C-alpha positions in Angstrom: 26.1 14.6 -90.4 27.6 12.0 -93.1 26.3 8.5 -93.0 28.8 6.2 -93.5 28.1 2.4 -95.3 28.5 -0.5 -92.9 31.4 -2.3 -94.4 31.1 -5.4 -91.9 30.2 -9.0 -92.0 27.8 -9.3 -89.0 25.4 -6.6 -87.6 24.0 -7.3 -83.6 21.3 -5.0 -82.9 21.6 -4.2 -79.2 17.7 -3.5 -78.3 16.2 -6.4 -79.9 19.4 -8.9 -79.3 19.3 -10.1 -82.9 22.6 -11.1 -85.1 22.7 -10.7 -88.7 24.8 -11.7 -91.4 25.3 -8.9 -93.9 25.7 -10.8 -97.3 23.4 -12.3 -97.9 21.4 -10.3 -95.3 19.8 -12.7 -93.2 18.9 -13.5 -89.2 21.4 -16.0 -87.9 20.8 -16.0 -84.3 20.9 -14.2 -81.0 23.5 -13.0 -78.3 24.7 -16.5 -77.8 26.2 -16.8 -81.3 28.3 -13.5 -81.1 30.9 -15.8 -79.3 30.8 -18.7 -82.0 32.0 -16.3 -85.1 35.5 -15.8 -85.9 35.3 -12.1 -85.5 38.5 -9.9 -84.0 36.9 -7.1 -82.5 33.2 -5.6 -82.3 32.6 -2.1 -82.9 29.5 0.0 -81.1 27.8 2.3 -83.8 24.3 3.7 -84.4 22.9 2.6 -87.6 20.2 3.8 -89.6 18.4 2.5 -93.2 19.4 4.2 -96.2 15.7 5.2 -96.7 16.1 7.0 -93.2 19.6 8.8 -93.9 17.7 9.8 -97.4 14.7 11.1 -95.8 15.6 12.9 -92.8 18.9 14.4 -93.5 18.4 14.6 -97.4 21.1 12.8 -98.2 21.5 10.8 -101.3 23.0 7.6 -100.2 22.3 4.0 -102.1 19.4 2.1 -101.3 19.5 -1.4 -101.4 17.0 -4.2 -100.8 18.5 -5.9 -98.1 21.4 -5.0 -95.3 20.8 -1.3 -96.2 22.6 0.0 -93.1 24.6 2.9 -92.4 26.5 4.5 -89.5 25.3 7.5 -88.3 26.1 10.2 -85.7 24.6 11.7 -82.5 22.9 14.3 -84.6 20.7 11.7 -86.3 17.2 11.5 -85.3 17.3 9.1 -82.2 13.8 7.3 -83.0 15.3 6.4 -86.4 19.1 5.1 -85.3 19.6 1.8 -83.6 22.4 0.8 -81.5 24.5 -2.1 -82.7 27.6 -3.6 -83.0 29.3 -4.5 -86.1 32.0 -7.2 -86.6 34.3 -8.5 -89.5 35.6 -11.8 -90.2 39.4 -12.4 -89.2 
């Protein structure tokens, strides 16, 4: 399993219904905000923090202070992977 850095502008966590802007990383709202953003498509991914990727699969991904999310595959431990959708500005 190779973790891929999230290259998007927004991430919406499906379990918590929270929408974050990634640069700078900050909470910008809930599900109601999704339709107000200028995003062409949303992509479903499972994400994990860089710290978890490094610890659980012995990877060596860069760890940043904020917005430290990586797309992970189905073999990644489920208790450390979060379902999300990501979107990029048009």
